[in-house]
Backbone as ProteinMPNN parsed JSONL, in Angstrom:
{"seq_chain_A": "MTPTELNVLPAPNFWRRVSCCLYEQLVLLGVVALTFLVPNLLLGMMFGMVLPSWLSFLYLYLVLGIYFVWYWTKSGQTLAMQTWRVRLIASNGFHLTRPQAIRRYIYGSLWIAPCVLLQWIFHLEKWQIIEMIFTVALFIWPLSIYLDSKETGFRQSLPDRLAGSRLVELPKSLVKLS", "coords_chain_A": {"N_chain_A": [[104.805, 42.921, -35.211], [106.183, 41.833, -32.556], [105.096, 40.662, -29.298], [107.13, 41.784, -27.097], [108.464, 44.036, -28.582], [106.172, 45.391, -28.726], [105.871, 46.803, -26.335], [108.099, 48.077, -25.432], [107.642, 50.104, -27.27], [106.489, 54.162, -27.141], [104.319, 55.536, -25.444], [101.84, 57.068, -26.614], [101.554, 60.827, -27.095], [100.06, 63.608, -25.245], [98.308, 65.275, -27.461], [97.65, 63.605, -29.438], [96.432, 61.854, -27.992], [93.862, 63.049, -27.859], [93.857, 64.026, -30.705], [93.252, 61.402, -31.951], [91.141, 61.049, -30.611], [88.95, 63.041, -31.718], [88.912, 62.012, -33.71], [87.98, 59.762, -33.603], [85.292, 60.265, -32.78], [84.221, 61.247, -34.343], [84.22, 58.922, -36.378], [82.301, 57.315, -34.619], [79.899, 58.499, -35.196], [78.458, 57.64, -37.761], [78.754, 55.027, -36.874], [76.846, 55.307, -34.709], [74.253, 56.302, -36.476], [73.748, 54.462, -37.874], [73.607, 51.892, -36.472], [71.782, 52.619, -34.192], [70.323, 55.563, -34.594], [68.951, 54.861, -37.308], [67.362, 52.353, -36.663], [65.627, 53.022, -34.759], [64.126, 55.473, -35.599], [62.858, 53.685, -37.864], [61.148, 52.084, -36.059], [60.002, 54.079, -34.855], [58.392, 55.563, -37.004], [57.03, 53.511, -38.21], [55.566, 51.808, -36.087], [54.977, 54.045, -34.708], [56.157, 54.431, -32.086], [58.239, 55.339, -29.53], [61.013, 54.654, -27.98], [62.183, 54.308, -24.224], [63.974, 57.127, -22.959], [65.793, 56.012, -20.974], [66.089, 53.516, -21.674], [67.367, 53.864, -24.271], [69.698, 54.922, -23.7], [71.198, 53.138, -22.505], [70.958, 51.303, -24.948], [72.091, 52.583, -26.54], [74.857, 52.508, -25.61], [75.318, 50.11, -25.305], [76.156, 49.079, -28.32], [78.015, 50.94, -28.744], [80.021, 50.02, -26.777], [80.01, 47.009, -28.149], [81.201, 47.793, -30.073], [83.793, 48.948, -29.932], [85.315, 46.806, -27.766], [84.982, 44.755, -29.551], [86.753, 45.943, -31.813], [89.146, 46.359, -29.98], [90.173, 43.656, -29.226], [90.25, 41.831, -31.664], [92.809, 43.686, -33.289], [93.287, 45.075, -31.817], [93.438, 48.249, -32.406], [91.094, 50.653, -33.239], [89.311, 52.39, -35.784], [90.11, 55.014, -35.836], [92.313, 55.235, -34.311], [93.85, 53.701, -36.073], [94.305, 55.476, -37.991], [95.649, 57.351, -36.441], [97.825, 56.078, -35.703], [98.143, 54.555, -33.25], [97.959, 52.053, -31.013], [96.274, 49.415, -29.481], [97.336, 47.167, -25.785], [97.691, 44.467, -23.644], [99.068, 44.346, -21.008], [101.185, 42.842, -21.188], [102.292, 42.882, -23.753], [100.376, 41.85, -25.332], [97.537, 41.285, -27.48], [94.932, 42.845, -25.991], [92.206, 40.653, -23.959], [89.268, 39.881, -23.576], [87.789, 40.193, -21.35], [89.469, 41.911, -20.179], [89.395, 43.946, -22.093], [86.514, 44.849, -21.65], [86.682, 45.207, -19.437], [88.452, 47.614, -19.808], [86.752, 49.22, -21.551], [84.218, 50.019, -19.366], [85.405, 51.311, -17.353], [86.702, 52.94, -18.855], [84.286, 54.934, -19.546], [83.713, 55.761, -17.633], [83.539, 58.959, -17.247], [81.29, 59.747, -17.555], [79.761, 59.869, -15.695], [80.483, 62.303, -14.046], [79.615, 64.309, -15.53], [76.835, 64.246, -16.192], [76.263, 64.274, -13.09], [77.316, 67.546, -13.1], [75.167, 67.966, -15.258], [72.488, 67.642, -13.604], [72.851, 69.023, -10.794], [73.324, 72.025, -12.479], [71.435, 72.645, -13.882], [71.593, 71.921, -16.624], [70.432, 71.784, -20.501], [69.624, 70.735, -23.594], [71.948, 71.711, -26.087], [73.995, 72.503, -24.445], [74.454, 69.927, -22.651], [75.342, 68.234, -24.377], [77.726, 70.316, -25.828], [79.135, 69.883, -23.001], [79.802, 67.305, -22.645], [81.092, 66.613, -24.98], [83.572, 67.942, -24.673], [84.569, 67.225, -22.065], [84.93, 64.798, -22.899], [86.803, 64.702, -24.94], [88.822, 66.375, -24.295], [89.856, 66.756, -21.352], [89.359, 63.912, -20.593], [91.12, 62.448, -21.584], [93.332, 63.994, -20.081], [93.716, 62.947, -18.128], [96.262, 61.364, -18.039], [98.304, 63.034, -17.058], [98.128, 61.513, -14.013], [99.697, 59.951, -14.207], [102.618, 58.395, -12.803], [104.961, 58.023, -14.308], [107.568, 58.452, -15.786], [107.887, 60.792, -19.152], [107.132, 59.979, -21.287], [105.753, 57.042, -21.578], [103.633, 57.416, -19.372], [99.843, 56.405, -18.591], [96.179, 56.584, -19.468], [94.434, 56.803, -16.759], [91.877, 55.215, -17.289], [93.346, 52.965, -19.245], [95.675, 52.32, -16.649], [93.692, 51.151, -14.612], [92.897, 49.326, -16.26], [94.316, 47.429, -16.812], [95.568, 47.858, -19.207], [97.313, 49.63, -21.916], [98.092, 52.568, -24.03], [99.711, 52.834, -27.558], [102.762, 53.996, -28.857], [102.638, 53.379, -32.982], [105.553, 53.001, -34.942], [106.655, 55.273, -37.47], [107.389, 53.461, -39.113], [105.899, 51.396, -39.805], [103.664, 51.976, -41.04], [101.989, 51.422, -43.6], [101.307, 51.934, -47.367], [98.605, 51.614, -50.132]], "CA_chain_A": [[105.588, 43.382, -34.503], [105.859, 40.831, -31.397], [104.621, 41.347, -27.962], [108.838, 42.393, -26.746], [108.789, 44.934, -29.791], [104.943, 46.972, -28.95], [105.617, 46.502, -24.825], [109.088, 49.272, -25.229], [107.261, 51.927, -27.5], [106.095, 54.636, -25.673], [102.737, 56.335, -24.93], [101.253, 58.406, -27.573], [101.292, 62.657, -26.692], [98.248, 64.038, -25.239], [97.793, 65.81, -28.408], [97.697, 62.413, -30.564], [95.372, 61.266, -27.707], [92.774, 64.076, -28.064], [93.008, 64.236, -32.022], [92.244, 60.226, -31.97], [89.617, 60.748, -30.09], [88.141, 63.755, -31.793], [88.564, 61.65, -35.156], [87.007, 58.312, -33.186], [83.497, 61.051, -32.778], [83.002, 60.9, -36.213], [83.898, 57.649, -36.818], [81.266, 56.535, -34.325], [78.849, 59.113, -35.922], [78.424, 56.449, -38.412], [78.171, 54.149, -36.063], [75.285, 55.69, -34.25], [73.339, 56.778, -37.517], [73.57, 53.366, -38.73], [73.067, 50.845, -35.448], [70.705, 53.536, -33.259], [69.383, 56.264, -35.574], [67.911, 53.993, -37.852], [66.172, 51.563, -36.199], [65.148, 54.5, -33.817], [63.274, 56.257, -36.62], [61.546, 52.727, -38.415], [60.347, 52.071, -34.8], [59.028, 55.434, -34.536], [57.38, 55.955, -38.381], [55.653, 51.605, -38.129], [54.769, 51.577, -35.211], [54.917, 55.119, -33.568], [56.828, 54.121, -30.59], [59.676, 55.948, -29.183], [61.732, 54.061, -26.663], [62.548, 55.508, -23.33], [65.538, 57.39, -22.626], [67.215, 55.682, -20.338], [66.794, 52.375, -22.757], [68.323, 54.544, -25.737], [71.008, 54.863, -23.617], [71.252, 51.409, -22.779], [70.759, 50.288, -26.093], [73.4, 53.157, -27.023], [75.88, 51.667, -24.276], [75.751, 48.078, -25.367], [76.607, 49.373, -29.178], [79.014, 51.007, -28.701], [80.645, 48.845, -26.038], [80.339, 46.053, -28.531], [82.175, 48.064, -31.217], [85.415, 49.499, -28.903], [85.318, 45.499, -27.038], [85.418, 43.792, -30.893], [88.478, 45.946, -32.139], [90.382, 45.759, -29.207], [90.548, 42.037, -29.117], [90.361, 41.478, -32.903], [93.342, 44.035, -33.851], [94.131, 46.183, -30.866], [93.147, 49.118, -32.981], [89.947, 51.136, -34.019], [89.416, 52.245, -37.132], [91.19, 56.036, -35.78], [93.919, 54.373, -33.043], [94.965, 52.97, -36.938], [94.684, 56.453, -38.909], [96.669, 57.969, -35.673], [99.233, 54.806, -35.843], [97.921, 54.28, -31.597], [97.545, 50.857, -30.655], [95.791, 49.276, -27.44], [97.514, 46.1, -25.819], [97.967, 44.184, -22.229], [100.406, 44.995, -19.907], [102.366, 41.772, -21.24], [102.605, 42.933, -24.871], [99.575, 40.581, -26.43], [96.294, 41.463, -27.53], [93.596, 42.449, -25.228], [91.801, 39.372, -23.776], [87.695, 40.021, -23.773], [88.029, 40.537, -20.109], [89.768, 43.541, -20.201], [88.52, 45.189, -23.102], [85.154, 45.606, -21.221], [86.765, 46.878, -18.522], [88.447, 49.09, -20.339], [85.586, 50.158, -22.106], [83.676, 49.735, -18.682], [86.481, 52.382, -16.913], [86.735, 54.343, -19.815], [83.411, 55.709, -19.721], [83.247, 56.8, -15.855], [83.583, 60.566, -17.553], [79.606, 60.272, -17.649], [79.386, 60.192, -13.86], [80.856, 63.567, -13.143], [78.75, 64.899, -16.394], [74.989, 64.044, -15.088], [76.231, 64.807, -11.311], [77.211, 68.694, -13.242], [73.287, 68.604, -15.219], [71.926, 67.34, -12.486], [73.883, 70.99, -10.799], [73.499, 73.207, -13.445], [70.377, 71.579, -15.071], [72.053, 72.063, -18.026], [69.913, 71.34, -21.47], [70.134, 70.608, -25.161], [73.283, 71.625, -26.848], [74.693, 72.748, -23.629], [74.868, 68.694, -22.834], [76.645, 68.091, -25.627], [79.266, 70.798, -25.463], [80.134, 69.565, -21.777], [80.071, 65.984, -22.68], [81.964, 67.08, -26.223], [84.855, 69.135, -24.202], [84.687, 66.14, -20.82], [85.437, 63.248, -23.372], [87.59, 65.552, -25.872], [90.109, 67.243, -23.613], [89.441, 66.916, -20.218], [89.548, 62.612, -20.115], [92.734, 62.552, -22.1], [94.316, 64.655, -19.027], [94.146, 61.695, -17.04], [97.888, 61.008, -18.642], [99.336, 64.031, -16.373], [97.964, 61.544, -12.921], [100.55, 58.831, -13.93], [103.721, 59.227, -12.205], [106.098, 57.017, -14.765], [108.37, 59.075, -17.377], [106.839, 61.372, -19.775], [107.202, 58.555, -22.868], [105.062, 55.966, -20.816], [102.072, 57.804, -18.903], [98.898, 55.915, -19.187], [95.307, 57.188, -18.512], [92.967, 56.262, -15.877], [91.237, 53.549, -17.662], [94.37, 51.881, -18.578], [96.028, 51.938, -15.559], [92.863, 50.253, -13.805], [92.094, 48.116, -16.956], [95.704, 46.908, -17.345], [96.089, 48.217, -20.634], [98.514, 50.46, -22.33], [98.368, 52.652, -25.408], [101.161, 52.501, -27.656], [102.365, 54.844, -30.49], [103.329, 52.201, -33.374], [106.486, 54.196, -35.623], [105.807, 55.431, -38.796], [108.012, 52.515, -40.717], [104.751, 50.424, -39.675], [102.16, 51.964, -42.129], [101.773, 51.006, -45.227], [100.601, 52.8, -47.724], [98.453, 50.296, -50.851]], "C_chain_A": [[105.142, 42.042, -32.844], [105.775, 41.946, -29.973], [105.876, 42.49, -27.147], [108.424, 43.844, -27.199], [107.408, 45.435, -28.8], [105.55, 46.931, -27.326], [107.136, 47.733, -24.685], [108.655, 50.484, -25.884], [106.55, 52.677, -26.391], [104.988, 55.1, -26.275], [102.433, 56.982, -26.064], [101.036, 59.784, -26.414], [99.445, 63.08, -26.56], [97.479, 64.469, -26.144], [97.079, 64.986, -29.083], [96.893, 61.933, -29.944], [94.061, 62.024, -28.159], [92.862, 64.41, -29.574], [92.716, 62.963, -32.694], [91.418, 59.931, -31.582], [88.278, 61.978, -30.628], [87.79, 62.746, -33.41], [87.405, 59.734, -34.462], [85.515, 58.996, -32.717], [83.042, 61.06, -34.047], [82.762, 59.911, -36.683], [82.521, 57.281, -36.192], [79.664, 57.483, -34.811], [77.741, 58.547, -37.093], [77.997, 55.131, -37.693], [76.909, 54.168, -35.575], [74.157, 55.866, -35.329], [73.24, 55.586, -37.743], [72.967, 51.888, -37.863], [71.773, 51.543, -34.338], [69.782, 54.367, -34.282], [68.248, 55.809, -36.483], [66.741, 52.897, -37.434], [65.015, 52.094, -35.168], [63.937, 55.354, -34.787], [62.401, 55.175, -37.499], [60.768, 52.255, -37.367], [59.211, 53.244, -34.425], [58.097, 55.711, -35.762], [56.657, 54.437, -38.376], [55.329, 51.955, -37.178], [54.39, 52.585, -34.337], [54.826, 55.172, -32.296], [58.108, 54.715, -30.015], [60.255, 55.578, -27.914], [62.292, 55.186, -25.276], [63.856, 55.513, -23.325], [66.596, 56.018, -22.029], [67.237, 53.6, -21.405], [67.09, 52.749, -23.761], [69.355, 54.74, -24.691], [71.778, 53.43, -23.355], [71.795, 50.68, -23.843], [72.368, 51.332, -26.716], [74.586, 53.0, -26.557], [76.475, 50.659, -24.532], [76.829, 48.148, -27.146], [77.022, 49.52, -28.868], [80.38, 50.659, -28.118], [81.205, 47.749, -27.062], [81.416, 46.027, -29.766], [83.379, 48.143, -30.405], [85.81, 47.178, -28.391], [86.019, 44.785, -28.064], [86.616, 44.432, -31.251], [89.503, 46.025, -31.497], [91.059, 44.438, -29.291], [90.813, 41.984, -30.37], [92.217, 42.414, -32.764], [94.04, 45.114, -32.727], [93.981, 47.943, -31.28], [91.354, 49.674, -33.621], [90.072, 51.907, -34.997], [90.832, 53.991, -36.872], [91.833, 55.846, -35.351], [94.392, 54.038, -34.817], [95.081, 53.863, -37.928], [95.702, 56.792, -37.593], [97.876, 57.023, -35.191], [99.459, 55.216, -33.944], [97.328, 52.286, -31.554], [97.204, 50.299, -29.287], [96.358, 47.575, -27.219], [97.883, 46.082, -24.351], [98.953, 44.881, -22.055], [101.653, 44.355, -20.559], [102.86, 42.001, -22.771], [101.591, 42.304, -25.771], [98.663, 41.863, -27.002], [95.346, 41.508, -26.309], [92.617, 41.194, -25.116], [90.008, 40.614, -23.655], [87.437, 41.022, -22.612], [88.559, 41.999, -20.026], [89.351, 44.204, -21.117], [87.147, 45.532, -21.986], [85.824, 46.121, -20.372], [87.701, 47.515, -18.515], [87.332, 50.329, -20.604], [84.653, 50.878, -20.52], [84.796, 51.501, -17.852], [86.449, 53.879, -18.013], [85.632, 54.731, -20.395], [82.93, 56.238, -18.485], [83.401, 58.013, -16.08], [82.543, 60.932, -17.469], [79.491, 60.509, -16.059], [79.497, 61.828, -13.916], [79.951, 64.718, -14.173], [77.304, 64.601, -15.994], [75.014, 64.738, -14.332], [76.063, 66.747, -12.081], [75.476, 69.099, -14.281], [72.766, 68.39, -14.525], [71.767, 69.115, -11.751], [72.935, 71.719, -11.256], [72.15, 73.192, -14.095], [70.291, 72.479, -16.121], [70.701, 71.523, -19.287], [70.287, 71.623, -22.92], [71.457, 70.651, -25.616], [74.55, 72.494, -25.52], [74.93, 71.361, -22.802], [75.567, 68.277, -23.954], [77.807, 68.743, -25.834], [79.941, 70.026, -24.131], [80.544, 68.405, -21.897], [81.377, 65.824, -23.82], [83.782, 67.112, -25.436], [85.441, 68.204, -22.584], [85.404, 65.22, -21.801], [86.739, 63.821, -24.434], [89.004, 65.463, -24.978], [89.925, 66.981, -22.223], [90.054, 65.49, -19.477], [90.419, 62.443, -20.023], [93.497, 63.197, -20.753], [94.838, 63.947, -18.559], [95.663, 61.23, -17.041], [98.936, 61.047, -17.278], [99.402, 62.892, -14.548], [98.996, 60.458, -12.587], [101.825, 59.059, -13.681], [104.978, 58.724, -13.392], [106.513, 58.133, -15.638], [107.063, 59.791, -18.613], [106.173, 59.986, -20.615], [105.886, 57.395, -22.337], [104.194, 55.932, -20.34], [100.977, 56.877, -19.874], [97.889, 56.151, -18.675], [94.797, 56.18, -17.531], [92.503, 54.858, -16.531], [92.053, 52.415, -18.17], [94.989, 51.56, -17.746], [94.785, 50.665, -14.68], [92.693, 48.827, -15.073], [93.582, 46.988, -17.363], [96.261, 46.762, -18.51], [97.229, 49.184, -20.768], [97.823, 50.769, -23.968], [99.904, 52.473, -25.871], [101.442, 53.152, -28.94], [103.313, 54.418, -31.314], [104.385, 54.016, -34.513], [105.664, 53.971, -36.737], [106.476, 54.228, -39.937], [106.813, 51.778, -40.546], [103.578, 50.45, -40.701], [102.831, 51.981, -43.456], [100.719, 51.4, -45.912], [100.527, 51.747, -49.362], [98.181, 51.331, -52.209]], "O_chain_A": [[104.064, 41.656, -32.392], [106.088, 43.103, -29.688], [105.643, 43.628, -26.739], [108.098, 44.712, -26.389], [107.876, 46.05, -27.842], [105.959, 48.037, -27.68], [107.128, 48.299, -23.591], [108.966, 51.613, -25.507], [106.154, 52.291, -25.291], [104.755, 55.057, -27.483], [103.406, 57.68, -26.349], [100.536, 59.751, -25.289], [98.385, 62.981, -27.177], [96.258, 64.324, -26.084], [95.947, 65.322, -29.431], [96.115, 61.306, -30.664], [93.262, 61.415, -28.87], [91.932, 65.135, -29.928], [92.104, 62.985, -33.762], [90.775, 58.91, -31.827], [87.115, 61.972, -30.225], [86.734, 62.774, -34.042], [86.513, 59.026, -34.928], [84.64, 58.232, -32.309], [81.958, 60.936, -34.617], [81.726, 59.6, -37.27], [81.604, 56.963, -36.949], [78.535, 57.005, -34.7], [76.574, 58.903, -37.261], [77.05, 54.397, -37.976], [76.017, 53.361, -35.835], [73.04, 55.514, -34.952], [72.029, 55.466, -37.929], [72.19, 51.053, -38.327], [70.949, 50.804, -33.8], [68.711, 53.941, -34.714], [67.07, 56.165, -36.491], [65.588, 52.746, -37.84], [63.891, 51.658, -34.918], [62.886, 55.743, -34.278], [61.306, 55.57, -37.898], [59.612, 51.963, -37.672], [58.082, 53.246, -33.932], [56.968, 56.113, -35.481], [55.452, 54.49, -38.621], [54.42, 52.765, -37.352], [53.665, 52.361, -33.367], [53.978, 55.646, -31.539], [59.113, 54.105, -30.38], [59.979, 56.174, -26.873], [62.649, 56.363, -25.318], [64.686, 54.626, -23.525], [67.584, 55.404, -22.433], [68.178, 52.835, -21.612], [67.155, 51.812, -24.557], [70.368, 54.62, -25.382], [72.71, 52.892, -23.953], [72.671, 49.815, -23.857], [73.404, 50.849, -27.172], [75.491, 53.453, -27.258], [77.603, 50.252, -24.254], [77.885, 47.53, -27.283], [77.312, 48.626, -28.073], [81.486, 50.853, -28.622], [82.399, 47.452, -27.075], [82.098, 45.136, -30.273], [83.966, 47.067, -30.286], [86.682, 46.556, -28.997], [87.137, 44.286, -27.934], [87.64, 43.762, -31.116], [90.63, 45.869, -31.965], [92.267, 44.229, -29.402], [92.034, 42.12, -30.455], [92.992, 41.742, -32.084], [95.078, 45.764, -32.856], [94.392, 48.796, -30.494], [90.65, 48.981, -34.355], [91.25, 52.223, -35.164], [91.928, 54.119, -37.417], [92.761, 56.376, -35.961], [95.615, 54.163, -34.885], [95.793, 53.52, -38.872], [96.825, 56.358, -37.851], [98.721, 57.353, -34.359], [100.388, 55.832, -33.419], [96.409, 51.68, -32.107], [97.72, 50.633, -28.22], [96.06, 46.727, -28.06], [98.268, 47.081, -23.744], [99.547, 45.748, -22.696], [102.772, 44.865, -20.603], [103.837, 41.329, -23.103], [101.888, 42.2, -26.961], [98.968, 43.055, -26.981], [95.0, 40.498, -25.696], [92.226, 40.708, -26.177], [89.918, 41.842, -23.676], [87.048, 42.187, -22.697], [87.903, 43.017, -19.806], [88.833, 45.278, -20.812], [87.009, 46.703, -21.632], [85.821, 47.347, -20.258], [88.062, 48.087, -17.487], [87.109, 51.483, -20.238], [84.43, 52.088, -20.5], [84.487, 52.655, -18.149], [86.277, 55.097, -17.95], [85.651, 54.937, -21.608], [81.967, 56.987, -18.32], [83.455, 58.6, -14.999], [82.315, 62.133, -17.323], [79.052, 61.529, -15.529], [78.47, 62.499, -13.81], [79.633, 65.819, -13.724], [77.017, 65.263, -14.997], [74.293, 65.734, -14.293], [75.032, 67.36, -11.806], [74.802, 70.116, -14.119], [71.945, 69.308, -14.521], [70.983, 70.025, -12.023], [71.904, 72.047, -10.669], [72.002, 74.006, -15.006], [69.49, 73.346, -16.471], [69.918, 70.731, -18.763], [71.046, 72.499, -23.334], [72.131, 69.623, -25.542], [75.673, 72.925, -25.784], [75.844, 71.593, -22.01], [76.766, 68.02, -23.841], [78.855, 68.123, -26.014], [81.099, 69.612, -24.176], [81.626, 68.148, -21.369], [82.379, 65.133, -23.635], [84.788, 66.452, -25.695], [86.522, 68.478, -22.063], [86.539, 64.871, -21.475], [87.675, 63.031, -24.557], [89.936, 64.661, -25.046], [89.225, 67.97, -22.441], [90.767, 65.448, -18.474], [90.992, 62.244, -18.952], [94.516, 62.552, -20.505], [96.055, 63.894, -18.378], [96.166, 60.752, -16.024], [99.695, 60.262, -16.711], [100.337, 63.153, -13.791], [99.277, 60.035, -11.465], [102.326, 59.978, -14.329], [106.066, 59.248, -13.155], [105.614, 58.731, -16.229], [105.898, 59.462, -18.836], [105.14, 59.323, -20.524], [105.094, 57.1, -23.233], [103.514, 54.907, -20.404], [100.997, 56.634, -21.081], [97.937, 56.115, -17.446], [94.808, 54.952, -17.621], [92.811, 53.71, -16.212], [91.836, 51.243, -17.863], [95.141, 50.339, -17.72], [95.111, 49.549, -14.273], [92.436, 47.656, -14.793], [93.619, 46.0, -18.097], [97.106, 45.951, -18.891], [97.974, 49.48, -19.834], [97.327, 49.986, -24.779], [100.898, 52.171, -25.209], [100.724, 53.038, -29.933], [104.503, 54.635, -31.084], [104.127, 55.208, -34.685], [104.725, 53.235, -37.041], [106.209, 54.1, -41.132], [106.614, 51.314, -41.669], [102.839, 49.551, -41.101], [103.827, 52.421, -44.03], [99.549, 51.369, -45.53], [101.523, 51.228, -49.865], [97.953, 50.848, -53.318]]}, "name": "protein", "num_of_chains": 1, "seq": "MTPTELNVLPAPNFWRRVSCCLYEQLVLLGVVALTFLVPNLLLGMMFGMVLPSWLSFLYLYLVLGIYFVWYWTKSGQTLAMQTWRVRLIASNGFHLTRPQAIRRYIYGSLWIAPCVLLQWIFHLEKWQIIEMIFTVALFIWPLSIYLDSKETGFRQSLPDRLAGSRLVELPKSLVKLS"}
C-alpha cells in the first residue's frame, strides 16, 4: 500500500489493541527466554554469577527495545501486529525512522513508572507485581486512546501521539494465506 492509502486507514479499536498486546506478550516470552533467560542461566551455571537486578532490568529493556525498533522500522509490524492486521506508520504514512521508533519505545514504556510507584507504596511482592504489570500493560495503557479527542476511528494512544506515529488497521484483503 502507498503512504497515502495507509494514511486514510482507521485506527484499531480498543479490543483489537488489547488482543494484539496479549499476543505480543506471548511472543515476547520466547524472545525473553532466548535472549535473557538462557544467557543468565549459563552465567549462573558456568561461573556462579548472578547479575544485579538493575543490570538485568537494563539488559532486558535493551533487548526488548532492539526487538521493537527493528520490527517497527523494517516493516511497521511485529509478529503479533501481523496476526492482528495492525501496522505502525509515521504521521506521513511512511515507515518509522529509527529515532521515531526509539521515541515510541521509550514513550510506550512510561507505564512502568506508575507500576514502580505502586509497588513501592503498597509493598507488593512476587506475583502481585507481575499481575499489576500485566494488567496495566494489557488494559490500562491501551485506554489512553480515549484521551485523544479525534473522531473514534482515528484515535491514537499517548505514545503514538508523542512519537508522531500512528497505528492503522489493515483491510482483510491484504492478508494472503499461503
